[in-house]
C-alpha positions as CSV (number, residue, x, y, z in Angstrom):
1,M,-0.1,0.0,0.0
2,T,1.3,3.4,-0.8
3,Q,2.2,5.4,2.3
4,P,-0.2,8.1,3.8
5,Q,0.2,11.8,2.9
6,V,2.9,13.7,4.7
7,N,0.4,14.9,7.4
8,G,0.3,11.3,8.4
9,H,-3.6,10.9,7.3
10,L,-4.8,8.7,4.8
11,R,-5.6,10.0,1.2
12,Q,-9.3,9.9,0.0
13,D,-8.4,7.2,-2.6
14,Q,-7.1,5.0,-0.1
15,I,-10.3,5.5,2.2
16,S,-12.4,4.6,-1.0
17,A,-10.6,1.6,-1.9
18,F,-10.8,0.5,1.8
19,I,-14.6,0.9,1.9
20,D,-15.2,-0.8,-1.5
21,G,-13.1,-3.6,-0.4
22,E,-10.5,-3.2,-3.3
23,L,-7.4,-3.6,-1.2
24,S,-5.3,-6.8,-0.5
25,H,-5.4,-8.4,3.1
26,S,-2.1,-6.9,4.0
27,E,-3.1,-3.3,2.8
28,A,-6.6,-3.5,4.6
29,T,-4.7,-4.7,7.8
30,E,-2.4,-1.8,7.5
31,I,-5.3,0.8,7.2
32,Q,-7.1,-0.9,9.9
33,Q,-4.2,-0.4,12.2
34,H,-3.9,3.1,11.2
35,L,-7.4,3.8,12.0
36,A,-7.2,2.3,15.3
37,D,-4.5,5.0,16.3
38,C,-6.0,8.0,14.1
39,H,-9.5,9.4,15.5
40,S,-9.4,11.7,12.5
41,C,-9.2,9.2,9.9
42,A,-11.7,7.0,11.4
43,L,-14.1,9.6,11.3
44,R,-13.5,10.2,7.6
45,V,-13.9,6.6,7.0
46,L,-17.1,6.5,9.1
47,S,-18.5,9.5,7.1
48,A,-17.8,7.8,3.7
49,T,-19.2,4.8,4.8
50,Q,-22.6,6.5,5.9
51,L,-22.7,8.2,2.5
52,K,-22.4,4.9,0.7
53,T,-25.0,3.4,2.8
54,A,-27.2,6.3,1.9
55,T,-26.6,6.0,-1.7
56,A,-27.2,2.2,-1.5
57,R,-30.3,2.9,0.1
58,A,-31.5,5.4,-2.5
59,A,-30.6,2.9,-5.2
60,Q,-33.2,0.4,-3.9
61,R,-36.1,2.7,-4.8
62,F,-35.1,2.4,-8.5
63,S,-37.8,0.4,-10.5
64,A,-37.3,-0.8,-14.1
65,P,-39.3,1.6,-16.5
66,P,-42.2,0.0,-18.4
67,E,-40.4,0.7,-21.7
68,A,-37.5,-1.5,-20.4
69,L,-39.8,-4.4,-19.4
70,A,-41.3,-4.2,-22.7
71,R,-38.3,-4.4,-24.9
72,L,-37.0,-7.4,-22.8
73,T,-40.3,-9.1,-23.3
74,A,-40.1,-8.4,-27.1
75,Q,-36.5,-9.7,-27.3
76,L,-37.5,-13.0,-25.5
77,R,-40.5,-13.5,-27.9
78,P,-39.8,-15.7,-30.7
79,Q,-40.5,-14.8,-34.4
80,E,-44.0,-15.1,-35.5
81,P,-44.8,-18.5,-37.1
82,K,-46.4,-18.9,-40.6
83,K,-50.0,-18.6,-40.9
84,T,-50.5,-22.5,-41.3
85,A,-49.5,-22.7,-37.6
86,R,-51.4,-19.8,-35.9
87,I,-52.7,-22.0,-33.0
88,Y,-49.2,-23.2,-32.1
89,S,-48.2,-19.6,-32.4
90,F,-50.4,-18.2,-29.9
91,R,-49.4,-20.9,-27.2
92,S,-45.7,-20.3,-28.2
93,V,-46.0,-16.6,-27.5
94,A,-47.9,-17.0,-24.4
95,W,-45.3,-19.5,-22.9
96,A,-42.6,-17.2,-24.1
97,A,-44.3,-14.1,-22.3
98,M,-44.5,-16.1,-19.2
99,A,-41.0,-17.3,-19.4
100,A,-39.7,-13.7,-19.9
101,A,-41.9,-12.7,-16.8
102,L,-40.4,-15.3,-14.7
103,V,-36.8,-14.6,-15.9
104,L,-37.4,-10.7,-15.3
105,A,-39.0,-11.7,-11.7
106,A,-36.0,-13.8,-10.7
107,S,-33.5,-11.2,-12.0
108,L,-35.2,-8.4,-9.9
109,I,-35.3,-10.7,-7.0
110,G,-31.7,-11.4,-7.1
111,W,-30.8,-7.7,-7.8
112,R,-32.8,-6.6,-4.7
113,Q,-31.5,-9.3,-2.6
114,T,-27.9,-8.4,-3.5
115,R,-28.7,-4.5,-3.0
116,Q,-30.3,-5.5,0.6
117,A,-27.3,-7.5,1.7
118,N,-24.7,-4.7,0.6
119,T,-26.8,-2.3,2.2
120,L,-26.9,-4.2,5.4
121,S,-23.2,-5.1,5.4
122,A,-22.2,-1.3,4.8
123,E,-24.6,-0.7,7.8
124,L,-22.9,-3.4,9.8
125,L,-19.5,-1.9,9.3
126,D,-20.9,1.5,10.0
127,H,-21.8,0.5,13.6
128,H,-18.7,-1.5,14.1
129,L,-16.5,1.5,13.0
130,A,-18.3,3.8,15.3
131,T,-17.7,1.5,18.5
132,L,-13.9,1.8,17.3
133,S,-13.9,5.7,17.7
134,S,-12.0,7.0,20.7
135,G,-15.4,9.0,21.9
136,A,-17.7,5.9,21.8
137,S,-18.3,3.7,25.0
138,P,-21.2,1.3,25.6
139,E,-24.2,1.9,27.8
140,V,-23.0,-0.9,30.0
141,I,-19.4,-1.8,30.7
142,S,-18.7,-5.1,32.3
143,T,-17.2,-8.3,31.6
144,D,-20.1,-10.2,33.7
145,R,-22.6,-11.8,31.7
146,H,-24.9,-11.5,34.8
147,T,-24.4,-7.7,34.6
148,V,-24.7,-7.2,30.7
149,K,-27.8,-9.5,30.0
150,P,-30.0,-8.0,32.8
151,W,-29.3,-4.4,31.6
152,F,-31.3,-5.3,28.2
153,Q,-34.6,-6.3,30.2
154,G,-37.2,-4.2,29.3
155,K,-35.2,-2.5,26.4
156,L,-35.9,-5.1,23.7
157,P,-38.9,-7.1,22.4
158,F,-37.0,-10.2,22.9
159,S,-34.4,-11.9,25.3
160,F,-31.4,-13.8,24.7
161,N,-28.8,-15.8,26.7
162,L,-25.0,-15.4,27.1
163,P,-22.6,-18.3,27.3
164,D,-21.6,-19.7,30.6
165,A,-17.9,-19.9,29.3
166,L,-16.4,-17.9,26.2
167,P,-14.0,-19.4,23.8
168,A,-10.2,-19.0,24.6
169,D,-8.8,-15.5,24.7
170,T,-12.3,-14.0,24.2
171,T,-13.7,-11.3,26.5
172,L,-17.1,-9.8,27.0
173,K,-16.7,-5.9,27.3
174,G,-20.2,-4.8,27.6
175,G,-23.4,-4.0,25.4
176,D,-25.5,-1.1,24.2
177,L,-28.9,-0.6,22.2
178,A,-28.6,-0.3,18.3
179,Y,-31.1,-0.4,15.4
180,L,-30.0,-2.8,12.6
181,N,-32.2,-2.6,9.3
182,G,-34.8,-0.6,11.1
183,Q,-35.0,-3.4,14.1
184,P,-34.1,-3.0,17.6
185,A,-30.8,-4.9,18.3
186,A,-28.7,-5.9,21.2
187,L,-25.2,-4.9,20.4
188,L,-22.7,-6.9,22.4
189,L,-19.0,-5.9,22.4
190,F,-16.3,-8.5,22.9
191,T,-12.4,-8.8,22.2
192,I,-10.8,-11.9,20.7
193,H,-7.0,-12.0,20.9
194,K,-7.2,-8.0,21.3
195,H,-9.2,-7.5,18.3
196,E,-12.7,-5.7,18.7
197,V,-15.8,-7.7,17.8
198,S,-19.4,-6.3,17.4
199,V,-22.2,-8.9,17.8
200,F,-25.7,-7.9,16.9
201,L,-28.6,-9.8,18.1
202,T,-32.3,-9.0,16.5
203,Q,-35.5,-10.9,16.6
204,R,-36.1,-13.2,13.8
205,S,-39.9,-12.9,13.5
206,A,-39.6,-9.2,13.2
207,S,-39.7,-7.6,9.5
208,P,-37.7,-9.7,7.3
209,M,-33.8,-9.4,6.8
210,V,-31.6,-10.7,4.2
211,T,-30.3,-14.0,5.0
212,V,-27.4,-14.1,2.8
213,L,-24.5,-11.7,3.6
214,P,-20.9,-11.3,2.1
215,G,-18.2,-12.9,4.2
216,T,-16.3,-9.9,4.2
217,Q,-16.9,-6.1,4.0
218,S,-13.7,-3.8,3.5
219,G,-11.4,-6.3,5.0
220,F,-13.7,-6.8,8.0
221,A,-15.2,-10.4,8.6
222,I,-18.6,-10.9,8.9
223,R,-20.5,-14.1,10.2
224,H,-24.3,-14.7,10.5
225,A,-26.3,-17.4,12.2
226,T,-30.0,-17.9,13.1
227,T,-31.7,-19.7,16.0
228,H,-35.5,-20.5,16.4
229,E,-35.9,-16.9,17.5
230,L,-32.8,-14.8,17.1
231,R,-30.4,-13.5,14.2
232,I,-26.8,-13.1,15.3
233,I,-24.4,-11.4,13.3
234,A,-20.8,-10.7,14.2
235,V,-18.2,-8.3,12.7
236,S,-14.6,-8.0,13.5
237,D,-10.9,-7.9,11.8
238,V,-10.1,-11.1,13.6
239,N,-9.5,-14.2,12.1
240,P,-12.7,-15.5,10.4
241,A,-12.3,-18.7,12.2
242,D,-12.2,-17.4,15.5
243,L,-15.2,-15.2,14.9
244,E,-17.0,-18.5,13.9
245,V,-16.3,-20.0,17.1
246,L,-17.8,-17.1,19.1
247,V,-20.8,-17.0,16.9
248,S,-21.5,-20.9,17.5
249,A,-21.1,-20.5,21.3
250,L,-23.8,-17.8,21.1
251,V,-26.1,-19.8,19.1
252,E,-25.3,-22.9,21.5
253,A,-26.4,-20.6,24.4
254,Q,-29.8,-20.0,23.1
255,T,-30.6,-23.8,23.0
256,P,-33.0,-24.6,25.9
257,R,-31.5,-26.4,28.7
């Protein structure tokens, strides 16, 4: 990665490449280390991420114009047969139109799901970077699960459990309230090998949330799991395998005993 500017801060092109996930793992790690020590650059990355999130949300309002749908249907409709086979022509055109509609519907659904996944992953990273800023602190600060879990009672429309024992070199730091994809969420903060981890718990029966998320976003690992009642999403720059272990422990803790 090219070095930061003479003033010691990241250039705008470096910030853009970092947010868009265009850097190699080593370059992304180098920038993450810089952000951990530079409050000014961390705020610039947070601002740029929020702008990208807002842009992605605005793009979701796009709908294909009728003219474009008509052109697609016309392109997929076969040539009109000869007059001697008009009955078969009608059936063929009907099936072609139906096939075109199905292809278009599948394409639009896939496009929307991809947009939703990108927007949600950007929102997750937005929250996580905010927790890394030097001025941020959780509402409840404690390594004791018997202190953190009761703090959420009455503040969320659901409940959750914390593991009796966390994976090796994993520490609970505290918790806070958050909103994810328009839903109230419990934000749990951990460290794994001194790497900061943000874990979001939301109610599964609430408004639908995308179920397929990218494995990484701008160099940060994202891991997602569900239980009968909860969705659990974790974000960190730690080794993805270690993040998986923590998510698995949280899923296991929700199993009735």
